[in-house]
N, C-alpha and C positions, 0 to 999 in steps of 0.2 A: 278855466279862462277868466278867473276872477280878476277884477281890476281893469280889464280891457273895455273900452267904449263899445257900445252895441254894434256899431257899423264895422268896427275892426273884428269883433268876435264872430259876427255872422259870416264875413268874407273868409276869415281864417279857418273856421270850421268847414266851410264849403271846400276850401283848398285842400285841407288835410284829408277829408272824406274822399274827394275825387282822386287824390294821389293813392290812397290805400286801395280804392276800387281798381285803379289802373294796375297796381302790383298784383292784386288778386286775380284779375283777368289774365294777366301775362303768365302767371305761375301755374294756372290750372292746366294740367296736361291734356284734358279732353277738348279744350277750346282751340280751334284753328284760327280764329280771328284775333290772334294775339297782338300783333303790331297795330292793327287798326283800332282795336279797343283801347290798348295802352296809350297810343298817341292822342286819340280823341279826348280821353279822360285827363291826360296830363296837360293838354293845352287848356282845358277847363280849369285844372288845378293851378297852373301858373297864372292864368288870368285873374282868378280869385285871390291868389296870393299877392299879386301886384296891387289889387284893389285894397286889400287889408293893409299893405304897407303905406299906400297913399293916404288912407283914412287915418292911420297912426301918425302920419306927418302933417295932419290937418289940411290935406289936399283932397278936394272932392273930384273923384275920377269920372266926371260926367261930361258928356258931349255938350257943346254950346252951339246955340243958333247964331245967325248973323247979328241979331240984335243984342247979343251978349247974355241972353237968358239960357238956363239949362234946358236941354231938349227933354221932352217927356212923350211917352207913348203909353196909352191906356192908363194914364195917371202915374206911371213909374218913370224914374229917371233912366235915361239911356247911358249906360256905362261905356267907358273906353274899351275898345277891343284890344286884344293882346299886342297887336302891332303898335298901337298908340302908347300902350303901357311901356313897351320896350324903349321907344323913343324918349319918353319922359324920364325913365329910370337911368338908362345908360347915357343919354344925351349924345355928346359928340364922340364917345368911345365906341366907334363902329367896329373895331377889330377884337373886342373882348370875346374870348373863347366861349364864355357862358352865353353871351348874347348870340353869337353865331350858331351855337347849339340849339337854342330856342327857335331862332329864325329858320333853321333847317326844317323844323317840324310844322311850321305854319302852312306852307304850300303842300308839304307831304300829307298833312291831315286832309286837305281838300282833295288830294288825289286818291287817297285810300279809304276814306271813311265810308264810302258807299260800295267798296269792293272788298273781296276777301283775297288777299295776296300773301299766303303763307311763305311763298318763295323768297320774300325779302326779309323774313324774320332774322335770319342769321347775319344778313348783310348789314343791318342797321342796329344790331345788338349793342355795339359800343356807344353809339349816340343815345340810344334809349337808356342805358345804364347811367351815362353822364347826365342826362336830363333829370333823372331821379336823384342822383347824388347832389347835383347843383341845387335842386329844389330844397333838399334837407339842409344844405349849407346856408341857403338864403333864410330859411326858417330860423335856424340857430342864430344867425347874425342879427336879425331884426326882431325876433320874438323870444329868443332864449332856447336853451337846450331841452327844456321840459316839453316843448311842443314838437320836437323832432320825430320823424317817422321811425327812425332806427330804434327808438325806445319801444316800438310796438311790433317790430319785425324780428324774425330769426332767419337763419340761413335756410333756403329751400333745398329739398333733396333733388339731386340732379341725375339724369341719365344722359350720356353723351353720344350724340349721333356720330356715325363715321364720316370721314371726309368724303367718301364716295356718296353717301346719302346727301350731304350738304351740297355737293356739286350737282347731283341730280335735281336738287330743289331749285336750281336756277331757272327762272321763268322763261318760257318760250312763247306764251301768248302775248298779244299786242299790249294789253293793259299792263302786265307785269314788266314787259320790256320798256314801256314808256316811263314807268316809275323808276326803274333801275337806271334809265338814261338820265332822269332828273337828279338822282342821287349822285351819279358820277360827275355831272356838270356842276352841281353845288359844291362838291368836294374840290373840284378843280378851280373853283372861283375864289377860294380862300387861301390865305398864306400857309406856308409850310409850318411856321411856328404855331399857328392856330390849330391846324388839323392834327398836329402832334401833341397838343395839350390834352391832359386828362379831363379838363373841363369841357372840351368839345366832344371827345369820344374816349370812353373808358375802356382800356384793354388790359387784360391780365392773363398770366399763365397759371393754370390750376394744376399743381403737380402733387401727386400722391407721395407721401412720405411713410416710411415703415416704422421709424422709431420716434417716440414721444419723450419729452423730458420727464414726464411722470404720469401716473394714472389719472391725475386730476387736471392735466393740461387741456387746453381747448383744442378740439379736433380741427378747427379751422380758425386761422388768425389772419386778419387783414393788416397789411403793412403798407403804409403810404410811402410811395417812392420818394417824395420830397423830404421825408424824415430820415432817410438813410444817410449814413456818413459817406464822404467821397470814396472811401475804400470799398464800402459795400456796393455803391453804385457802379464802380468799376468792375467789381466781381460779377454783379448781375449782368452788366453789359457783355462780358465775355461769355457768360452762360447763354444769354439770349441769342448771341451770334451763332451758337451751335445749332439752335433749333428753329430760328426764325427764317421764314422764306420771305425775302424782300420782294415787294410788289411795287413796281414803278410804272406809273401811267405814262405811256409814250404815244398813245393815239386815242383820240376821242371817236368812239364808234359812230357817232352822228356828227362828226366835225364838218365844218363848212370849207369847201374849196375856195381859193382866192376869187374865182369867178362868181361863186355864190355870194361872197362878201360884197364884191363890187356891185352886183345887181341889187342886192338887198338894201345897201346903203343908198344907192342912187334912187331907188324907189321910195325909201324912207324919207328922203329929202324932198320928194315931190317931183322927181325926174327933171331937175334943172339942167339947162344947156349953156354952153359957152361958145363964143366964136373965136377960133384960133386960125389966123390967116384966112384962107378961103373955106375953112371947114367949120361945121357946127358939131361939137363934141359934148359928151356927157361931162357934167361938172366933176363927178366922182368916177374915175376910171381906174384901170389897173395901175397906171403910173402914179396916180394919187394914192392908191392903196399902198404901194411900195414905199412912197414917201412917208406915209403914216406909221407903218410898222417900224421904220427906221427912226422916225422922230420920237415915238413913244417907247422905243427900245423894247419891243414886244418879243423879238426873236433875233438871233444872230444872222449875219450875212450868209449867203449860199455856200461859200467855201470855208466856213468856220470849222475848226477842229472839234468844237463842242456844240453840235447842232441841237442837242437836247436842252440847252440852257435857255429856255423860253419863260415868258410870264404865263404860267399855266392857266391863269384866269382867262386869258385871251387866245392862247395859241399853244399847241402841242406838236411834237415832232413824231412823224410816222416813220418808224425805222424800216418797215418792210418796203415802203414805196420811196423812202428817202426824200420826203417833202413835208410840208407843213399843212396842218388843218387848223381852222379857227373856230371859236365858240360864238354862240349867240350873244354872249356878253360883249364880245369885241364889236359885233355889228351894232348893238345898242349904244355902245360907247362912241363909236365913230359917228353915228347919226346925230348924237347930241353935240359932239365936238364940231362937226362940219356945219352945224347951224350957225355957229359963230364965225362970221366972215373974217374977223381979224385973226382967229386961230387958223382958219383955212389958208389965209395969205402967209401967215408965219411959217406954216409947214411947207408950202410951195416955195417960199423965199429961201428957206434953208436948203431944200432939194436943189434949186437952181444954182445956189452958191456952191454946193458940193460938186455939181456937174461942171461948173465953170472951173473950179479948182482942178478937177480931174483932167479937163481939157487943156489947161495951161501946162500941167505936168507932162501930158503926152506931147504937146507941141515942143516943149523944151527938150525932151528926150529925142525927138525926131531931128531937131536942129543940131543937137550935139553929135548925132550919128551922121 
């Protein structure tokens, strides 16, 4: 690391060492704390890597006090945490797949670092692989290929568990179920384009081949999908269709019923009341909720031919019960929006206008008849 300033060098060394330790922990077959160890070490690695980048750009990644001075504890500067680093680096690019991948692991680390949850290893493998690949790409972009981890690693030998074994590994205890619920909710909260990106979650088919081009050819070759020709992508797509099981999320196992949403939003607003005629009613009620999902186009109307066409960040369709369930993100979104009185009036105004239009149409039809 000759030529790098000391602050950059120290942070970069820490980042690379932490990432290598993460890979070592994950690839050791005797270790059951795979995901927990990998995630904790990779969060440390990414944090140190961001610090190295900021130092390289002549930016001091230290927290500041109200008086503008850098915060210190026990004589040392207090560094930015990973969440602050992400905000500073990605800025307003909130949908970047690499950013969403890193942000996935911050709350996940807090949930699993003190627990051993081997049941989730296979479930988050794609995100873990992307986290590592994105790390190496970041290193190459900002520090050069000589520092990349791939120069120090080789393919690990693999044994492949059966699908039956993987299905048996699904957690049944409350701690595992809670983490699996978080994973599903997070995936539901991001766009389809992001979740299908290889920078958010890396997925691959490992297929054994019998013939090699020559005795000296590589036994395993990595082919980047983005580097394929259109014809090769089309051919791969036809092949994947033959073996891929399509998984579509149509119901959130911990989804919120409309009544749950109404109650939670009303409580979140401080239980405000309104006087309508001779009655005192809740400011946020079932009628208000209906106006909101229509206003924000969260789900189709009841008689829609495509009931599954929802904004999955906020709402999903339950095929079995033929109704809709909502997410905690929808509740949080509504609480923030309903605090704005002008927004509240705008939604109610549009709803009343739509009702008036419907009433006029009905009266005209009755008159004609």
